[in-house]
N, C-alpha and C positions, 0 to 999 in steps of 0.2 A: 504494500500500500504506500509506504514511504517512497519507494523507488518510482512508482507510477506518478506520484505527486511531484517528485523532483524532475522527472522527464517532462511532464506537462509544463512545469515552470520554465524549464530550459527552452522548450519549443516556443512558448509565448514570448519569452525574452528575445529569442532569435528572430521571430517574425516581427516583433516590435522594432528591432534594430534595422531589419531590412526595409520595412515600410518607411521609417522616418529618416533613413540615410539617403533615400532617393531625393533628388532635387528637381524642382519644377522650373529651374532657372537655366540660363545659358551662360557660356563663358567664351572668351577669346584671348589669344595670346600671340606673340610673335616677336619679331626683331625689326629694328629700324636702323638702316645704314644710309650712307650717302651713295651716289652713283658709282663711286670708286670702291665701294664695299667697306669703307671705313665706318666704325661704330658711331652712331649718333646718340650719345647719352643725353639725358634730360630733355628729350623730345616729349611734347604733350600729345597724347592720343585721346581723341574724343569719339564716342559713339553716340550719334544723335538719332533718336527714333524718328522714322519717316512719318509715323502717324500722330505722335503726341509732342514731338520736339523735346522729349525728355533726354537729358544729356548725362552720360557717364564719362568721367575723365580719369586718366591715369598717366603716369610718366614712365619713361624708360629708365632703367638703371644704368650703371656705368658700362655695362656690356651691350647696351642698346636693346635689351630685352624688356618686355612688358607682359603683364597679365591682368585681366579684368574678369572677375567672377561675379556671380549672382546678378545677372542682367535679365530683365524680362524678355522672353523670346519674342522677336519681332524682326522687321526689316529696318536696318540702320544705315546711316551715312557715316562713314569713317573719315575723320579729319586728323591730319598729322601736321604739327607745327614745331618749328625750331628756329631760333634767331639765326639769320644768315642764309636760310633756305626758303625755297618756294613752298607755300602751303599745299599739301597734297590732300585731295578729296577722292574717296572711293565710294560711290553711291551703291545702293541696293545690295547690302551685305545681309544675308539671312542668317540669324542666330536662332538655333533651335534648342529645345529642351535637352539637356545633358549631351549636347553635341559640341564639344570643344572645337572651336575653329582656330586654325593657325593662319595668321595674316602677317606677311612680311612686307615692309615698305622700303622704297629707295627714294630718298629725298634728293632733289636737284638743287644745286647752288642757285641762289636768286637774290634779288634786291632786298634791301632792308625795308620794312614797312614805313610808310610816310610818317614823319614826325619822330622817328627813332634816332635819326642822325644827330650827333652833337654839333652845335653851331658855336662858333667863336663870336664874341662881341666885345663891346667896350666894357672896361671894368666898372663894377657897380659902386665902388668907393673912390672918391676923389682924394688921392694921397698927396696932391701937390699944393693945395691951398685949403684954408678953413672957411671958404665962402659957403653960404647956404645955397642949396640946389634950387634951380628954377622950378623944378617940379613941386617942391615944398612951397616956394613963393606963389605959384599958381593956385595951389590948394588953399593957401591962406587968403589970397585975394578973393577967392570964391566965397570964403566964410566972412570976409571983411575984417580979418585979423592981421596983425603984423608979426614979424619973426620973434619979437620979444614976448608976445603973448603965447607963442608956441612953447618957448623955453619955460615961461612961467607955468603954463598948463601942465608941463611934464613934472614940474616940482609940486604944483598945487592942483591936482585934478578936480577938486571940488570947485575951484575958481573957474575952471574951463566950463564945467557943467552949468554954473550960474550964468556965465556970459553967453552960452549957446541958447539957453532957455530964456 
């Protein structure tokens, strides 16, 4: 009797483990290289659902490899981005239940995105003289104040509030 109870318990535990270890989600993984087959570490990979625009994101490791698990099965648009490379888009990727998909990408060198280039300009601090900037003078003229009032307002903020109101 004790043996039968132990066997029944083992069968139930085994069935429980089998049923609950099954996943209703999908996953994908792969590698990102450049066109010369060099590793592209820290690239951002995004899976964007075609139906809902739900976005899953991950990054490559130092070896250029990535993995994304627990994704709702659907059709996705895959996007891969890395600074200095052209953005790569692969539409209509079908991710199915328990169907790990292997997707490798090869990024082509490309232009930097607009606004990411560093630009040189005039220094922001005048180190040659102690004169007040014309920008400050223009702002003070709009308020009807003088440079001395600005200096006083920095020392006495309550006085500035009184003069403005």
